[in-house]
TORNU-392141 format. One record per residue: residue in one letter; x negated, y, z of N, C-alpha, C, O in turn. Coordinates in steps of 0.1 Angstrom, whole numbers, plus 5000, padded with zeros to 4 digits. Atoms other than C-alpha are relative to their C-alpha. Example, Ala and Ser with C-alpha at 12.3 -4.5 7.8 and 13.67 -1.06 7.14 Angstrom:
PT  aa   nxx   nyy   nzz  caxx  cayy  cazz   cxx   cyy   czz   oxx   oyy   ozz
PT   a  4991  4988  5000  4877  4955  5078  4991  5012  5000  4981  5012  5007
PT   s  5009  4989  5000  4863  4989  5071  5008  5011  5008  5003  5022  5009
end
This chain:
PT  aa   nxx   nyy   nzz  caxx  cayy  cazz   cxx   cyy   czz   oxx   oyy   ozz
PT   m  4997  4994  5013  1395  1399  9353  5005  4988  4991  4999  4978  4991
PT   d  4994  5011  5009  1417  1379  9329  4993  5000  4986  4985  5009  4983
PT   a  5007  5002  5013  1405  1367  9295  5004  5011  4990  4995  5016  4983
PT   f  4996  4989  5009  1425  1394  9276  4992  5013  5003  4986  5019  4994
PT   t  5008  4988  4996  1408  1422  9296  4986  4999  4996  4979  5008  4991
PT   a  5014  5002  5003  1374  1407  9293  4997  5001  4985  4987  5007  4981
PT   g  5002  5000  5014  1378  1401  9256  5001  5014  4994  4993  5018  4985
PT   l  4998  4986  5005  1391  1437  9250  4988  5008  5003  4983  5016  4995
PT   l  5012  4992  4996  1362  1452  9269  4988  4996  4992  4980  5005  4989
PT   q  5012  5005  5008  1337  1431  9250  5001  5005  4986  4991  5010  4980
PT   r  4998  4994  5013  1352  1442  9217  4997  5015  4999  4991  5020  4990
PT   i  5003  4986  5000  1350  1478  9227  4985  5002  5001  4979  5011  4994
PT   q  5014  4999  4998  1314  1474  9238  4993  4997  4986  4984  5004  4982
PT   t  5006  5004  5013  1305  1456  9205  5003  5011  4989  4994  5015  4982
PT   t  4997  4990  5009  1323  1483  9185  4991  5013  5002  4987  5020  4993
PT   e  5008  4988  4997  1304  1511  9203  4986  4998  4996  4979  5007  4991
PT   t  5014  5003  5004  1271  1493  9196  4999  5001  4984  4990  5007  4979
PT   d  4999  4999  5014  1281  1490  9159  5001  5014  4995  4995  5018  4985
PT   l  4998  4985  5003  1291  1527  9158  4986  5007  5001  4982  5014  4993
PT   s  5013  4994  4998  1257  1537  9172  4991  4996  4989  4983  5004  4984
PT   r  5009  5004  5010  1239  1516  9147  5004  5006  4986  4995  5011  4979
PT   a  4995  4994  5012  1260  1530  9118  4995  5015  5000  4991  5020  4990
PT   r  5005  4986  4999  1251  1566  9130  4985  5000  4998  4981  5009  4991
PT   d  5015  5000  5001  1214  1557  9133  4996  4998  4985  4986  5003  4981
PT   e  5003  5004  5014  1215  1543  9097  5005  5011  4991  5002  5010  4979
PT   g  4994  4989  5009  1234  1574  9084  5011  4995  4991  5013  5000  4980
PT   d  4990  5006  5008  1262  1552  9071  5014  5007  5003  5021  5002  5012
PT   e  4988  4992  4996  1291  1577  9071  5013  4992  4999  5022  4994  5007
PT   f  4988  5008  5002  1317  1553  9058  5001  4990  5012  5012  4989  5018
PT   l  4999  5009  4989  1309  1527  9085  5002  5007  5013  5009  5002  5021
PT   v  4997  4992  4988  1309  1554  9111  5015  5002  5001  5021  5000  5012
PT   e  4985  4998  5000  1345  1562  9102  5008  4988  5003  5018  4988  5010
PT   v  4993  5013  4998  1355  1526  9101  4999  4996  5015  5009  4992  5021
PT   e  5002  5003  4986  1340  1520  9136  5007  5009  5009  5013  5005  5019
PT   l  4992  4991  4992  1356  1551  9150  5015  4997  5000  5021  4998  5010
PT   g  4986  5004  5001  1390  1540  9138  5002  4987  5008  5012  4986  5015
PT   e  4999  5013  4992  1384  1505  9153  5000  5004  5015  5007  4998  5023
PT   l  5002  4996  4986  1373  1521  9186  5013  5007  5005  5017  5005  5016
PT   d  4987  4994  4996  1404  1543  9187  5011  4990  5002  5019  4991  5012
PT   d  4990  5011  4999  1426  1513  9181  4998  4992  5013  5008  4989  5020
PT   l  5003  5008  4989  1409  1493  9208  5003  5008  5013  5008  5002  5023
PT   r  4997  4992  4988  1411  1522  9233  5015  5002  5002  5020  5002  5014
PT   r  4985  4998  4999  1448  1527  9226  5006  4987  5005  5015  4987  5014
PT   l  4995  5013  4995  1454  1490  9231  4997  4998  5015  5005  4993  5023
PT   a  5004  5001  4986  1435  1491  9264  5010  5009  5008  5014  5005  5019
PT   a  4991  4991  4993  1456  1521  9275  5014  4994  5002  5020  4995  5012
PT   e  4987  5006  5000  1488  1504  9266  5002  4988  5010  5013  4985  5015
PT   h  5000  5012  4991  1479  1474  9288  4993  5003  5013  4991  4994  5021
PT   g  5005  4996  4987  1465  1494  9317  4985  4996  5003  4981  4994  5014
PT   v  5014  5004  4999  1429  1484  9310  4992  5013  5001  4992  5021  4991
PT   e  5008  4988  4999  1405  1511  9322  4987  4998  4993  4980  4988  4995
PT   v  5013  5000  5008  1376  1518  9299  4992  5011  5005  4996  5023  5005
PT   g  5009  4989  4996  1346  1537  9311  4997  5010  4989  4997  5006  4978
PT   a  5004  4990  5009  1336  1569  9295  4987  4997  4994  4977  4994  5002
PT   t  5013  5003  5006  1308  1564  9270  4994  5012  4993  4982  5011  4989
PT   g  5006  4988  5007  1304  1598  9253  4999  4998  4985  4993  5005  4979
PT   v  5001  5003  5014  1309  1582  9219  5010  5009  4993  5012  5008  4981
end
């Protein structure tokens, strides 16, 4: 796995963790921010052929 792929997958994992925390805390604004970031990261992964496992988020 190259550095780009590893970094992208790490950013996705971190964003998913942050999203879960925001949901647990009831922070609606932060949930929306994290969902937007996650969408962007997943789109970037798809554009570069990086497979992202399904998380149910």
